[in-house]
VMD Tcl script that draws the C-alpha trace (Angstrom):
set ca {
  {11.82 0.19 8.90}
  {11.63 3.42 10.93}
  {7.93 2.94 11.61}
  {8.46 -0.70 12.63}
  {11.32 0.26 14.94}
  {9.08 2.83 16.62}
  {6.24 0.34 16.98}
  {8.48 -2.40 18.38}
  {10.83 -0.40 20.60}
  {9.31 3.06 21.10}
  {12.53 4.56 19.67}
  {12.07 7.08 16.87}
  {14.47 7.62 13.97}
  {13.85 9.30 10.62}
  {14.40 7.74 7.20}
  {17.28 9.16 5.20}
  {14.82 9.99 2.43}
  {13.48 12.77 4.66}
  {16.92 14.37 4.30}
  {17.37 13.95 0.56}
  {19.01 10.50 0.58}
  {17.92 7.87 -1.91}
  {15.43 5.38 -0.40}
  {17.52 2.55 -1.89}
  {20.35 3.45 0.52}
  {18.29 2.31 3.52}
  {19.78 5.08 5.65}
  {18.32 6.73 8.73}
  {19.09 9.73 10.92}
  {19.43 9.54 14.68}
  {19.29 12.49 17.07}
  {20.93 12.12 20.46}
  {18.95 14.80 22.26}
  {17.14 13.11 25.14}
  {19.44 14.23 27.95}
  {20.22 17.32 30.01}
  {23.17 18.83 28.17}
  {23.81 21.49 30.79}
  {24.03 18.92 33.58}
  {26.32 16.69 31.48}
  {28.67 19.60 30.72}
  {28.75 20.62 34.37}
  {29.58 17.04 35.35}
  {32.39 17.00 32.76}
  {33.78 20.28 34.01}
  {33.84 19.02 37.60}
  {36.13 16.13 36.68}
  {39.66 16.58 37.97}
  {41.44 14.62 35.26}
  {41.27 14.01 31.56}
  {40.72 10.25 31.68}
  {38.21 8.62 29.32}
  {34.61 8.68 30.47}
  {33.44 5.53 32.17}
  {30.15 3.86 31.31}
  {28.66 4.87 34.65}
  {29.16 8.56 33.80}
  {27.27 8.08 30.55}
  {24.46 6.15 32.24}
  {24.03 8.87 34.86}
  {24.06 11.75 32.40}
  {22.73 10.26 29.15}
  {20.72 7.26 30.35}
  {17.79 7.67 27.96}
  {20.12 7.87 24.95}
  {21.99 4.73 26.02}
  {18.72 2.88 26.62}
  {17.47 3.85 23.15}
  {20.69 2.64 21.51}
  {20.47 -0.65 23.43}
  {16.87 -1.09 22.29}
  {17.89 -0.51 18.66}
  {20.76 -3.02 18.97}
  {18.55 -5.64 20.61}
  {15.91 -5.13 17.91}
  {18.45 -5.47 15.11}
  {20.23 -8.57 16.40}
  {17.50 -10.44 18.13}
  {14.12 -8.99 17.48}
  {13.79 -8.22 21.20}
  {10.85 -5.91 21.80}
  {9.84 -3.65 24.69}
}
mol new
graphics top color blue
foreach p $ca { graphics top sphere $p radius 0.5 }
foreach p [lrange $ca 0 end-1] q [lrange $ca 1 end] { graphics top cylinder $p $q radius 0.2 }
display resetview
């Protein structure tokens, strides 16, 4: 499944078996690392209130991660490929 996801969407995940999980569990590990953490923290610190983050904030600061999640969701529910 992980190889097929990569081929179809260009999003990489690792099978849970690589981390000691049983292959029968059909688990996978995701890493949310494709963003500039320093810039995101600085943007958070510059906020004047403690309101929940809006989607636009996430798109500006973690756009690649959001795009990857959307690709995975599209692939799972509709077989949409990029």
